[in-house]
Phi, psi and omega in degrees: 000128179281178185295321180297316180293321178296317179298316180299315181295321179292326176295321174295321177300323177297319179295320178295321177298315180296314180296321179293327177295320176299317180292325177295316180296321178296318180296317178295316179298316179298315177301315179295316184297313181291325179297317180293318179294320178295315180299316178295316181295316180296317180298317180298318181294318180295315182297317181294325179287324182290321184254004180055042178255162176271135179294136178299150183305325183295333183250000186298317184295313182290330177293320179290337182249028183300320180296315176296321178298321181296317178295318180295324178299317178296318179295323179290332172298316178298321178299318177297321181295317177299320178298322178294317180294317178301317180296319180296317180295316179296324176296321179298315179298322181285318186286334184290139183288181181288340176293124181059025186295320183297318180297325178292317179299313181296333180278318189262337179299312178300323179296316180293318177299320181294320179294324177298318178295316176299322177301316177298317179299312182297321179296320179295317179299316182297315185279342174280336180274328186208122180260136174212151189267338184295339188258346190299326181294331180282344185292332180297318179293320179296318178298318178298313178301317179294320178297320178297318180295313184294315184294309186283333172297315179293320180296317181293321177296317178299314182295319179295326176293322179293318179298316180295320179295320181291324182272324186240033179296346179297116176256349178165147175232121174274124182264118181262114182300340182279350180232064184297323180293311178298326179299318182296317180296315183294318178297320179295315185284320189266336185243295185292331178290346180263354182287151180209158176076224181267110180266131183232137184228131172248113180206105185287354176256017181287107180236198180297322178295318178300320179296322176296317178296320180298319179297321179290332183276339179292141180298145179281153178076208182294132183237155174275358179280127181270321181206156178238129175232128184241137170243122181230186182247161182299330181296342186271354184275078178284182189300323184267002186296313184297319179294316177297321180298314182296320179296315182291321179298320179293318179299315180291326178295324177298336179265003181080026182241126178280146181223124181223138173244131175243153185239123175288155170283168187301319184295313178298322182295322179295325183277342186266103181256336183277139176247134181207166181217144178215155171237206184289342188235328189226166179215148186221143167275133185228158172286172176300136184295336181287342177225029186298333181261002185237357181256134179288097183209175188235121172276123184227158177281159177219172180297124183294317181298316179295319180296314180297317179300315182292321178296316181296322177298315179291323179297320180295334182261002183250173180236146174303145182308314179301315181293320179298316181292323177295321178294319178296320179295320178296321180291329179283333184290000000 
């Protein structure tokens, strides 16, 4: 999500917070109003029964409907509770930063929308059981707040799905070994061109050839990629790898992109057979980058959370290329 989209979403979140606050206030007010009316009605009924008096006309209606008022009072307490949860969810969406903001919106917007629907149902139940005029003027504001919640919850969910479909519409790329050039163009346009943020790759066969292919696959000009992180194995560090790495790191730095290569230890490399790539939003299983355009394979999506967890585990057990090479030199000396 770019800055304009994030700003737009946060503006909508402010509207949802405001609308949720109105619903919370309505729930609390409703609970208080019914509690007062139930208390007055129950007291009047008890007093009239004890002293065999006639209830004064002002309290006669609430005294006769004390049972209904009690049930409605409990329902209004639930209404206030729903309002509190809606307000809390809206605050979470507003308070969260732009980092992973879209995943937060996708997680909490359906929750907020579902609560708004439950709120409408509870409001209908309350007013179908007991009609009163003191509250009717406040209902217009409540209806407006509910309309804002339903509309913008639906709109944000729709827009996030559109954004996800536009960015991750890739459901799979079949790589045809007979068309290596076309494969590179398709991979760049449909996959690598959609990456953004911090891109991470786990490929134990990542060597100088893979580095060259990666450079060709990166979009030309300004990119949404903030940094590149590669995890490879010690066996891939051929004679020209360090020089190629330094050249590519400098070129990417000139474009404002960080580039880092980490090296797994031999034991981890032997156990790591899966190759995958992820950015801030999506993750993919990929062929080895050194033959990514020449191997008959299928690029498919995978679980982003699982990919990130696995990458972090490998990163914690690996060493930066510079540190690894220094350690190797010390051992040889």
